TORKOL-4160 file (C-alpha; in steps of 0.2 Angstrom, whole numbers, padded with zeros to 4 digits, m for minus):
421
<pt num="1" X="0258" Y="0593" Z="0238"/>
<pt num="2" X="0276" Y="0587" Z="0240"/>
<pt num="3" X="0288" Y="0601" Z="0241"/>
<pt num="4" X="0298" Y="0605" Z="0226"/>
<pt num="5" X="0316" Y="0602" Z="0227"/>
<pt num="6" X="0327" Y="0617" Z="0223"/>
<pt num="7" X="0341" Y="0612" Z="0209"/>
<pt num="8" X="0358" Y="0616" Z="0216"/>
<pt num="9" X="0365" Y="0631" Z="0208"/>
<pt num="10" X="0376" Y="0629" Z="0193"/>
<pt num="11" X="0394" Y="0629" Z="0198"/>
<pt num="12" X="0404" Y="0645" Z="0193"/>
<pt num="13" X="0414" Y="0644" Z="0178"/>
<pt num="14" X="0432" Y="0642" Z="0180"/>
<pt num="15" X="0442" Y="0656" Z="0173"/>
<pt num="16" X="0454" Y="0653" Z="0159"/>
<pt num="17" X="0472" Y="0653" Z="0167"/>
<pt num="18" X="0481" Y="0668" Z="0165"/>
<pt num="19" X="0497" Y="0664" Z="0155"/>
<pt num="20" X="0514" Y="0673" Z="0157"/>
<pt num="21" X="0517" Y="0685" Z="0144"/>
<pt num="22" X="0529" Y="0680" Z="0130"/>
<pt num="23" X="0542" Y="0689" Z="0136"/>
<pt num="24" X="0545" Y="0679" Z="0151"/>
<pt num="25" X="0545" Y="0661" Z="0144"/>
<pt num="26" X="0554" Y="0652" Z="0132"/>
<pt num="27" X="0570" Y="0657" Z="0122"/>
<pt num="28" X="0563" Y="0676" Z="0123"/>
<pt num="29" X="0561" Y="0674" Z="0142"/>
<pt num="30" X="0578" Y="0667" Z="0145"/>
<pt num="31" X="0587" Y="0681" Z="0132"/>
<pt num="32" X="0577" Y="0695" Z="0142"/>
<pt num="33" X="0582" Y="0688" Z="0159"/>
<pt num="34" X="0601" Y="0684" Z="0155"/>
<pt num="35" X="0607" Y="0696" Z="0142"/>
<pt num="36" X="0593" Y="0710" Z="0140"/>
<pt num="37" X="0587" Y="0713" Z="0157"/>
<pt num="38" X="0593" Y="0731" Z="0158"/>
<pt num="39" X="0600" Y="0744" Z="0147"/>
<pt num="40" X="0618" Y="0741" Z="0152"/>
<pt num="41" X="0617" Y="0722" Z="0151"/>
<pt num="42" X="0611" Y="0726" Z="0134"/>
<pt num="43" X="0626" Y="0736" Z="0130"/>
<pt num="44" X="0638" Y="0722" Z="0137"/>
<pt num="45" X="0628" Y="0709" Z="0127"/>
<pt num="46" X="0630" Y="0719" Z="0111"/>
<pt num="47" X="0649" Y="0724" Z="0114"/>
<pt num="48" X="0654" Y="0706" Z="0118"/>
<pt num="49" X="0644" Y="0697" Z="0105"/>
<pt num="50" X="0652" Y="0708" Z="0093"/>
<pt num="51" X="0670" Y="0704" Z="0100"/>
<pt num="52" X="0665" Y="0685" Z="0099"/>
<pt num="53" X="0657" Y="0686" Z="0082"/>
<pt num="54" X="0675" Y="0695" Z="0075"/>
<pt num="55" X="0686" Y="0682" Z="0086"/>
<pt num="56" X="0676" Y="0668" Z="0078"/>
<pt num="57" X="0677" Y="0675" Z="0060"/>
<pt num="58" X="0694" Y="0678" Z="0060"/>
<pt num="59" X="0698" Y="0660" Z="0070"/>
<pt num="60" X="0688" Y="0651" Z="0056"/>
<pt num="61" X="0695" Y="0661" Z="0042"/>
<pt num="62" X="0713" Y="0656" Z="0049"/>
<pt num="63" X="0708" Y="0638" Z="0052"/>
<pt num="64" X="0698" Y="0634" Z="0035"/>
<pt num="65" X="0708" Y="0646" Z="0022"/>
<pt num="66" X="0725" Y="0652" Z="0030"/>
<pt num="67" X="0731" Y="0639" Z="0040"/>
<pt num="68" X="0743" Y="0624" Z="0032"/>
<pt num="69" X="0739" Y="0609" Z="0041"/>
<pt num="70" X="0751" Y="0598" Z="0031"/>
<pt num="71" X="0762" Y="0599" Z="0044"/>
<pt num="72" X="0752" Y="0589" Z="0056"/>
<pt num="73" X="0748" Y="0575" Z="0042"/>
<pt num="74" X="0769" Y="0575" Z="0039"/>
<pt num="75" X="0771" Y="0570" Z="0059"/>
<pt num="76" X="0757" Y="0558" Z="0058"/>
<pt num="77" X="0761" Y="0543" Z="0070"/>
<pt num="78" X="0776" Y="0553" Z="0079"/>
<pt num="79" X="0763" Y="0563" Z="0088"/>
<pt num="80" X="0756" Y="0547" Z="0094"/>
<pt num="81" X="0771" Y="0536" Z="0098"/>
<pt num="82" X="0787" Y="0547" Z="0095"/>
<pt num="83" X="0802" Y="0539" Z="0088"/>
<pt num="84" X="0796" Y="0522" Z="0095"/>
<pt num="85" X="0794" Y="0513" Z="0077"/>
<pt num="86" X="0809" Y="0520" Z="0071"/>
<pt num="87" X="0824" Y="0509" Z="0064"/>
<pt num="88" X="0835" Y="0515" Z="0078"/>
<pt num="89" X="0823" Y="0510" Z="0091"/>
<pt num="90" X="0817" Y="0494" Z="0085"/>
<pt num="91" X="0831" Y="0488" Z="0071"/>
<pt num="92" X="0826" Y="0473" Z="0059"/>
<pt num="93" X="0809" Y="0473" Z="0067"/>
<pt num="94" X="0790" Y="0483" Z="0064"/>
<pt num="95" X="0786" Y="0488" Z="0082"/>
<pt num="96" X="0772" Y="0498" Z="0079"/>
<pt num="97" X="0760" Y="0482" Z="0082"/>
<pt num="98" X="0764" Y="0483" Z="0101"/>
<pt num="99" X="0757" Y="0500" Z="0106"/>
<pt num="100" X="0742" Y="0495" Z="0095"/>
<pt num="101" X="0739" Y="0479" Z="0104"/>
<pt num="102" X="0740" Y="0489" Z="0120"/>
<pt num="103" X="0726" Y="0500" Z="0113"/>
<pt num="104" X="0715" Y="0485" Z="0109"/>
<pt num="105" X="0717" Y="0479" Z="0128"/>
<pt num="106" X="0713" Y="0497" Z="0134"/>
<pt num="107" X="0698" Y="0497" Z="0121"/>
<pt num="108" X="0691" Y="0481" Z="0129"/>
<pt num="109" X="0694" Y="0488" Z="0147"/>
<pt num="110" X="0683" Y="0503" Z="0141"/>
<pt num="111" X="0669" Y="0490" Z="0135"/>
<pt num="112" X="0670" Y="0482" Z="0150"/>
<pt num="113" X="0666" Y="0498" Z="0161"/>
<pt num="114" X="0652" Y="0503" Z="0149"/>
<pt num="115" X="0645" Y="0484" Z="0151"/>
<pt num="116" X="0647" Y="0484" Z="0169"/>
<pt num="117" X="0638" Y="0503" Z="0173"/>
<pt num="118" X="0628" Y="0505" Z="0157"/>
<pt num="119" X="0627" Y="0522" Z="0160"/>
<pt num="120" X="0628" Y="0537" Z="0147"/>
<pt num="121" X="0647" Y="0543" Z="0153"/>
<pt num="122" X="0655" Y="0525" Z="0150"/>
<pt num="123" X="0645" Y="0524" Z="0135"/>
<pt num="124" X="0650" Y="0539" Z="0126"/>
<pt num="125" X="0667" Y="0537" Z="0133"/>
<pt num="126" X="0671" Y="0521" Z="0125"/>
<pt num="127" X="0661" Y="0525" Z="0109"/>
<pt num="128" X="0672" Y="0541" Z="0106"/>
<pt num="129" X="0687" Y="0532" Z="0111"/>
<pt num="130" X="0685" Y="0516" Z="0099"/>
<pt num="131" X="0677" Y="0527" Z="0085"/>
<pt num="132" X="0689" Y="0540" Z="0084"/>
<pt num="133" X="0705" Y="0527" Z="0084"/>
<pt num="134" X="0696" Y="0517" Z="0070"/>
<pt num="135" X="0693" Y="0532" Z="0060"/>
<pt num="136" X="0712" Y="0534" Z="0059"/>
<pt num="137" X="0712" Y="0519" Z="0048"/>
<pt num="138" X="0705" Y="0530" Z="0036"/>
<pt num="139" X="0717" Y="0544" Z="0035"/>
<pt num="140" X="0725" Y="0549" Z="0017"/>
<pt num="141" X="0742" Y="0541" Z="0020"/>
<pt num="142" X="0750" Y="0530" Z="0007"/>
<pt num="143" X="0751" Y="0512" Z="0010"/>
<pt num="144" X="0769" Y="0514" Z="0014"/>
<pt num="145" X="0766" Y="0525" Z="0028"/>
<pt num="146" X="0752" Y="0516" Z="0036"/>
<pt num="147" X="0752" Y="0499" Z="0030"/>
<pt num="148" X="0736" Y="0486" Z="0030"/>
<pt num="149" X="0741" Y="0478" Z="0045"/>
<pt num="150" X="0741" Y="0495" Z="0055"/>
<pt num="151" X="0724" Y="0500" Z="0048"/>
<pt num="152" X="0716" Y="0483" Z="0052"/>
<pt num="153" X="0724" Y="0485" Z="0070"/>
<pt num="154" X="0715" Y="0502" Z="0071"/>
<pt num="155" X="0698" Y="0497" Z="0065"/>
<pt num="156" X="0699" Y="0480" Z="0076"/>
<pt num="157" X="0696" Y="0492" Z="0092"/>
<pt num="158" X="0678" Y="0492" Z="0087"/>
<pt num="159" X="0676" Y="0473" Z="0090"/>
<pt num="160" X="0687" Y="0475" Z="0105"/>
<pt num="161" X="0675" Y="0487" Z="0113"/>
<pt num="162" X="0661" Y="0475" Z="0108"/>
<pt num="163" X="0671" Y="0460" Z="0117"/>
<pt num="164" X="0674" Y="0469" Z="0132"/>
<pt num="165" X="0656" Y="0475" Z="0134"/>
<pt num="166" X="0649" Y="0456" Z="0130"/>
<pt num="167" X="0662" Y="0451" Z="0144"/>
<pt num="168" X="0655" Y="0463" Z="0158"/>
<pt num="169" X="0637" Y="0459" Z="0154"/>
<pt num="170" X="0637" Y="0440" Z="0151"/>
<pt num="171" X="0652" Y="0433" Z="0162"/>
<pt num="172" X="0657" Y="0436" Z="0181"/>
<pt num="173" X="0670" Y="0448" Z="0176"/>
<pt num="174" X="0657" Y="0462" Z="0176"/>
<pt num="175" X="0660" Y="0470" Z="0194"/>
<pt num="176" X="0669" Y="0486" Z="0198"/>
<pt num="177" X="0684" Y="0476" Z="0209"/>
<pt num="178" X="0687" Y="0463" Z="0195"/>
<pt num="179" X="0688" Y="0477" Z="0181"/>
<pt num="180" X="0699" Y="0488" Z="0193"/>
<pt num="181" X="0711" Y="0474" Z="0195"/>
<pt num="182" X="0710" Y="0470" Z="0175"/>
<pt num="183" X="0715" Y="0488" Z="0173"/>
<pt num="184" X="0731" Y="0487" Z="0184"/>
<pt num="185" X="0734" Y="0471" Z="0174"/>
<pt num="186" X="0732" Y="0480" Z="0157"/>
<pt num="187" X="0743" Y="0495" Z="0162"/>
<pt num="188" X="0758" Y="0482" Z="0167"/>
<pt num="189" X="0755" Y="0472" Z="0151"/>
<pt num="190" X="0757" Y="0487" Z="0141"/>
<pt num="191" X="0772" Y="0493" Z="0150"/>
<pt num="192" X="0778" Y="0475" Z="0147"/>
<pt num="193" X="0774" Y="0477" Z="0127"/>
<pt num="194" X="0781" Y="0494" Z="0125"/>
<pt num="195" X="0797" Y="0489" Z="0135"/>
<pt num="196" X="0799" Y="0472" Z="0128"/>
<pt num="197" X="0808" Y="0457" Z="0134"/>
<pt num="198" X="0825" Y="0450" Z="0128"/>
<pt num="199" X="0825" Y="0434" Z="0121"/>
<pt num="200" X="0807" Y="0433" Z="0116"/>
<pt num="201" X="0803" Y="0435" Z="0098"/>
<pt num="202" X="0795" Y="0449" Z="0092"/>
<pt num="203" X="0798" Y="0459" Z="0109"/>
<pt num="204" X="0815" Y="0465" Z="0107"/>
<pt num="205" X="0818" Y="0479" Z="0121"/>
<pt num="206" X="0815" Y="0497" Z="0115"/>
<pt num="207" X="0825" Y="0510" Z="0126"/>
<pt num="208" X="0814" Y="0522" Z="0134"/>
<pt num="209" X="0824" Y="0536" Z="0126"/>
<pt num="210" X="0814" Y="0532" Z="0110"/>
<pt num="211" X="0796" Y="0532" Z="0119"/>
<pt num="212" X="0788" Y="0548" Z="0115"/>
<pt num="213" X="0772" Y="0558" Z="0108"/>
<pt num="214" X="0755" Y="0556" Z="0118"/>
<pt num="215" X="0759" Y="0538" Z="0122"/>
<pt num="216" X="0774" Y="0545" Z="0134"/>
<pt num="217" X="0761" Y="0557" Z="0141"/>
<pt num="218" X="0748" Y="0545" Z="0144"/>
<pt num="219" X="0760" Y="0533" Z="0152"/>
<pt num="220" X="0766" Y="0545" Z="0165"/>
<pt num="221" X="0749" Y="0552" Z="0168"/>
<pt num="222" X="0740" Y="0534" Z="0171"/>
<pt num="223" X="0755" Y="0529" Z="0183"/>
<pt num="224" X="0755" Y="0546" Z="0191"/>
<pt num="225" X="0736" Y="0546" Z="0195"/>
<pt num="226" X="0734" Y="0528" Z="0199"/>
<pt num="227" X="0749" Y="0530" Z="0212"/>
<pt num="228" X="0747" Y="0548" Z="0219"/>
<pt num="229" X="0729" Y="0545" Z="0226"/>
<pt num="230" X="0733" Y="0531" Z="0237"/>
<pt num="231" X="0750" Y="0540" Z="0242"/>
<pt num="232" X="0741" Y="0556" Z="0246"/>
<pt num="233" X="0728" Y="0547" Z="0255"/>
<pt num="234" X="0740" Y="0540" Z="0266"/>
<pt num="235" X="0749" Y="0556" Z="0268"/>
<pt num="236" X="0735" Y="0565" Z="0273"/>
<pt num="237" X="0730" Y="0552" Z="0287"/>
<pt num="238" X="0749" Y="0552" Z="0292"/>
<pt num="239" X="0749" Y="0571" Z="0295"/>
<pt num="240" X="0733" Y="0570" Z="0306"/>
<pt num="241" X="0741" Y="0555" Z="0316"/>
<pt num="242" X="0744" Y="0557" Z="0335"/>
<pt num="243" X="0761" Y="0548" Z="0332"/>
<pt num="244" X="0774" Y="0563" Z="0332"/>
<pt num="245" X="0787" Y="0553" Z="0321"/>
<pt num="246" X="0775" Y="0550" Z="0308"/>
<pt num="247" X="0766" Y="0568" Z="0308"/>
<pt num="248" X="0783" Y="0576" Z="0307"/>
<pt num="249" X="0789" Y="0564" Z="0293"/>
<pt num="250" X="0772" Y="0567" Z="0282"/>
<pt num="251" X="0773" Y="0586" Z="0285"/>
<pt num="252" X="0791" Y="0588" Z="0280"/>
<pt num="253" X="0787" Y="0577" Z="0264"/>
<pt num="254" X="0772" Y="0587" Z="0259"/>
<pt num="255" X="0778" Y="0604" Z="0263"/>
<pt num="256" X="0797" Y="0601" Z="0252"/>
<pt num="257" X="0787" Y="0593" Z="0238"/>
<pt num="258" X="0774" Y="0607" Z="0238"/>
<pt num="259" X="0788" Y="0620" Z="0240"/>
<pt num="260" X="0798" Y="0616" Z="0225"/>
<pt num="261" X="0794" Y="0618" Z="0207"/>
<pt num="262" X="0791" Y="0603" Z="0198"/>
<pt num="263" X="0805" Y="0607" Z="0185"/>
<pt num="264" X="0818" Y="0608" Z="0198"/>
<pt num="265" X="0813" Y="0592" Z="0205"/>
<pt num="266" X="0814" Y="0583" Z="0188"/>
<pt num="267" X="0832" Y="0590" Z="0187"/>
<pt num="268" X="0835" Y="0584" Z="0204"/>
<pt num="269" X="0829" Y="0567" Z="0199"/>
<pt num="270" X="0843" Y="0564" Z="0187"/>
<pt num="271" X="0855" Y="0566" Z="0203"/>
<pt num="272" X="0845" Y="0561" Z="0218"/>
<pt num="273" X="0833" Y="0548" Z="0214"/>
<pt num="274" X="0848" Y="0535" Z="0210"/>
<pt num="275" X="0853" Y="0538" Z="0228"/>
<pt num="276" X="0839" Y="0529" Z="0235"/>
<pt num="277" X="0842" Y="0514" Z="0225"/>
<pt num="278" X="0858" Y="0502" Z="0224"/>
<pt num="279" X="0870" Y="0506" Z="0212"/>
<pt num="280" X="0867" Y="0491" Z="0200"/>
<pt num="281" X="0847" Y="0495" Z="0200"/>
<pt num="282" X="0841" Y="0498" Z="0183"/>
<pt num="283" X="0835" Y="0517" Z="0183"/>
<pt num="284" X="0829" Y="0525" Z="0167"/>
<pt num="285" X="0824" Y="0544" Z="0162"/>
<pt num="286" X="0806" Y="0537" Z="0161"/>
<pt num="287" X="0806" Y="0529" Z="0179"/>
<pt num="288" X="0813" Y="0543" Z="0188"/>
<pt num="289" X="0802" Y="0556" Z="0179"/>
<pt num="290" X="0787" Y="0544" Z="0184"/>
<pt num="291" X="0793" Y="0544" Z="0202"/>
<pt num="292" X="0796" Y="0563" Z="0204"/>
<pt num="293" X="0779" Y="0567" Z="0195"/>
<pt num="294" X="0770" Y="0555" Z="0207"/>
<pt num="295" X="0778" Y="0560" Z="0222"/>
<pt num="296" X="0775" Y="0579" Z="0218"/>
<pt num="297" X="0756" Y="0576" Z="0213"/>
<pt num="298" X="0754" Y="0565" Z="0231"/>
<pt num="299" X="0760" Y="0580" Z="0242"/>
<pt num="300" X="0746" Y="0591" Z="0232"/>
<pt num="301" X="0733" Y="0576" Z="0233"/>
<pt num="302" X="0737" Y="0575" Z="0253"/>
<pt num="303" X="0732" Y="0593" Z="0256"/>
<pt num="304" X="0715" Y="0590" Z="0246"/>
<pt num="305" X="0711" Y="0574" Z="0256"/>
<pt num="306" X="0716" Y="0584" Z="0272"/>
<pt num="307" X="0704" Y="0599" Z="0269"/>
<pt num="308" X="0691" Y="0585" Z="0265"/>
<pt num="309" X="0693" Y="0577" Z="0282"/>
<pt num="310" X="0693" Y="0593" Z="0290"/>
<pt num="311" X="0676" Y="0597" Z="0283"/>
<pt num="312" X="0668" Y="0582" Z="0291"/>
<pt num="313" X="0659" Y="0586" Z="0307"/>
<pt num="314" X="0666" Y="0579" Z="0323"/>
<pt num="315" X="0648" Y="0571" Z="0327"/>
<pt num="316" X="0653" Y="0558" Z="0313"/>
<pt num="317" X="0669" Y="0551" Z="0324"/>
<pt num="318" X="0657" Y="0553" Z="0339"/>
<pt num="319" X="0644" Y="0543" Z="0333"/>
<pt num="320" X="0656" Y="0530" Z="0327"/>
<pt num="321" X="0664" Y="0528" Z="0344"/>
<pt num="322" X="0648" Y="0527" Z="0352"/>
<pt num="323" X="0644" Y="0512" Z="0341"/>
<pt num="324" X="0659" Y="0504" Z="0347"/>
<pt num="325" X="0669" Y="0506" Z="0330"/>
<pt num="326" X="0689" Y="0506" Z="0333"/>
<pt num="327" X="0698" Y="0520" Z="0325"/>
<pt num="328" X="0704" Y="0512" Z="0309"/>
<pt num="329" X="0686" Y="0507" Z="0304"/>
<pt num="330" X="0681" Y="0524" Z="0308"/>
<pt num="331" X="0693" Y="0531" Z="0296"/>
<pt num="332" X="0691" Y="0518" Z="0282"/>
<pt num="333" X="0672" Y="0516" Z="0282"/>
<pt num="334" X="0665" Y="0533" Z="0288"/>
<pt num="335" X="0677" Y="0549" Z="0288"/>
<pt num="336" X="0688" Y="0546" Z="0271"/>
<pt num="337" X="0673" Y="0540" Z="0260"/>
<pt num="338" X="0665" Y="0557" Z="0264"/>
<pt num="339" X="0680" Y="0567" Z="0262"/>
<pt num="340" X="0684" Y="0560" Z="0246"/>
<pt num="341" X="0666" Y="0562" Z="0240"/>
<pt num="342" X="0667" Y="0581" Z="0247"/>
<pt num="343" X="0683" Y="0586" Z="0237"/>
<pt num="344" X="0681" Y="0576" Z="0220"/>
<pt num="345" X="0683" Y="0592" Z="0211"/>
<pt num="346" X="0700" Y="0596" Z="0218"/>
<pt num="347" X="0705" Y="0578" Z="0216"/>
<pt num="348" X="0700" Y="0579" Z="0197"/>
<pt num="349" X="0708" Y="0596" Z="0196"/>
<pt num="350" X="0724" Y="0588" Z="0203"/>
<pt num="351" X="0724" Y="0574" Z="0190"/>
<pt num="352" X="0720" Y="0587" Z="0176"/>
<pt num="353" X="0736" Y="0597" Z="0182"/>
<pt num="354" X="0747" Y="0581" Z="0183"/>
<pt num="355" X="0742" Y="0576" Z="0165"/>
<pt num="356" X="0747" Y="0593" Z="0158"/>
<pt num="357" X="0763" Y="0592" Z="0169"/>
<pt num="358" X="0769" Y="0577" Z="0160"/>
<pt num="359" X="0773" Y="0589" Z="0145"/>
<pt num="360" X="0788" Y="0597" Z="0157"/>
<pt num="361" X="0798" Y="0579" Z="0155"/>
<pt num="362" X="0807" Y="0588" Z="0139"/>
<pt num="363" X="0817" Y="0596" Z="0152"/>
<pt num="364" X="0826" Y="0578" Z="0155"/>
<pt num="365" X="0827" Y="0575" Z="0137"/>
<pt num="366" X="0811" Y="0566" Z="0133"/>
<pt num="367" X="0800" Y="0569" Z="0118"/>
<pt num="368" X="0782" Y="0571" Z="0123"/>
<pt num="369" X="0768" Y="0577" Z="0110"/>
<pt num="370" X="0774" Y="0595" Z="0112"/>
<pt num="371" X="0792" Y="0594" Z="0111"/>
<pt num="372" X="0790" Y="0582" Z="0096"/>
<pt num="373" X="0782" Y="0595" Z="0088"/>
<pt num="374" X="0794" Y="0609" Z="0094"/>
<pt num="375" X="0808" Y="0598" Z="0087"/>
<pt num="376" X="0801" Y="0595" Z="0070"/>
<pt num="377" X="0796" Y="0612" Z="0066"/>
<pt num="378" X="0813" Y="0618" Z="0071"/>
<pt num="379" X="0822" Y="0604" Z="0062"/>
<pt num="380" X="0813" Y="0606" Z="0045"/>
<pt num="381" X="0815" Y="0624" Z="0038"/>
<pt num="382" X="0799" Y="0621" Z="0027"/>
<pt num="383" X="0789" Y="0620" Z="0041"/>
<pt num="384" X="0795" Y="0633" Z="0052"/>
<pt num="385" X="0781" Y="0646" Z="0046"/>
<pt num="386" X="0769" Y="0632" Z="0053"/>
<pt num="387" X="0773" Y="0631" Z="0071"/>
<pt num="388" X="0755" Y="0640" Z="0075"/>
<pt num="389" X="0747" Y="0625" Z="0067"/>
<pt num="390" X="0757" Y="0611" Z="0076"/>
<pt num="391" X="0753" Y="0620" Z="0094"/>
<pt num="392" X="0735" Y="0623" Z="0090"/>
<pt num="393" X="0734" Y="0604" Z="0087"/>
<pt num="394" X="0744" Y="0601" Z="0102"/>
<pt num="395" X="0732" Y="0612" Z="0112"/>
<pt num="396" X="0717" Y="0603" Z="0105"/>
<pt num="397" X="0724" Y="0585" Z="0110"/>
<pt num="398" X="0727" Y="0591" Z="0128"/>
<pt num="399" X="0709" Y="0600" Z="0129"/>
<pt num="400" X="0701" Y="0584" Z="0122"/>
<pt num="401" X="0707" Y="0575" Z="0137"/>
<pt num="402" X="0706" Y="0586" Z="0149"/>
<pt num="403" X="0689" Y="0592" Z="0146"/>
<pt num="404" X="0683" Y="0572" Z="0145"/>
<pt num="405" X="0691" Y="0571" Z="0164"/>
<pt num="406" X="0682" Y="0586" Z="0170"/>
<pt num="407" X="0665" Y="0579" Z="0161"/>
<pt num="408" X="0666" Y="0562" Z="0171"/>
<pt num="409" X="0670" Y="0571" Z="0186"/>
<pt num="410" X="0653" Y="0582" Z="0184"/>
<pt num="411" X="0644" Y="0566" Z="0180"/>
<pt num="412" X="0652" Y="0558" Z="0194"/>
<pt num="413" X="0647" Y="0573" Z="0206"/>
<pt num="414" X="0628" Y="0573" Z="0199"/>
<pt num="415" X="0627" Y="0553" Z="0204"/>
<pt num="416" X="0633" Y="0556" Z="0221"/>
<pt num="417" X="0623" Y="0571" Z="0225"/>
<pt num="418" X="0640" Y="0581" Z="0228"/>
<pt num="419" X="0633" Y="0599" Z="0234"/>
<pt num="420" X="0616" Y="0594" Z="0238"/>
<pt num="421" X="0609" Y="0588" Z="0256"/>
């Protein structure tokens, strides 16, 4: 008889997975781990939660019920361009279209940046900028205050953004180097439009004493940010130079500008900056302020870059020398890119500080967005009780720009892997 085969034993049943308790997962788990993990954390959570609720209650009640925002509406475009479009600044002409056209160029540039990169940060920044400026056309101003031409130029920011996106996607302009060069060109064209050209119809020169509002802050900030970074890099490299004269000059420059308050330097700019130029050289308060703010920021930028260079391991330079790279290639291609990558938070922090420091130009008689609000409130007795509304609005404007810069910095850090090995 053939031997009977014994069937294999049935596999043991797989036990059901043991799920974690509900108090450790989801929203309940997060609340337990972060807010109610111990009795003292529970007490702190309740106390600070009560304080936050009271602050929100009083704050929202003031914003929606108590505050009188008519002063912000009354100031209107003066918050943006100051006295640029007044009769004294531009007699016999309507100069409001010139900053509007400059804004269209900026929107096209943002569209190109979005079309080139395609990432979420560029898309959000472009859409928010274009949509926000286009929404200004819907403000309930009378046609005498904001004419149809102004409203159409504001709405045109949306097609300008779309045009820039299409140029970057479907033409050869969609490269980083070309967009950077176009950015410099747009900035120079903006200055030309705002300043004007004598003898050109529609471009009557407008003195910089009439420039003001947010436009003045942005012009100074963009110019200072663009120039302070390369100047700061040069100063940082000069401070590390083996040439004694170069090193002493860079150290002296950095320590002098870091050791003197910006307000003092702005005062001194009225006397000292003209000494560096010929007597017939046309210097105005805007140019002086731009020079001082740029050099002041460059001194701090130099120390940020130097810190990034010192943080690099010496093996980087040794490996470059072993490959036969000359010193300048080692610095430009190996050391400097890594140093800048490592100090992106410090660099962006310096840019944010520079943007906020542009409000100090009121010291030399320029009406930035903060000074425009202060002068208007003090000069109109019926609005003196609404100073809080003015400065809360100004603070919100500064916060929007500074938070935008911080947000972009965080996304760049994530993309480059800063802080990760």
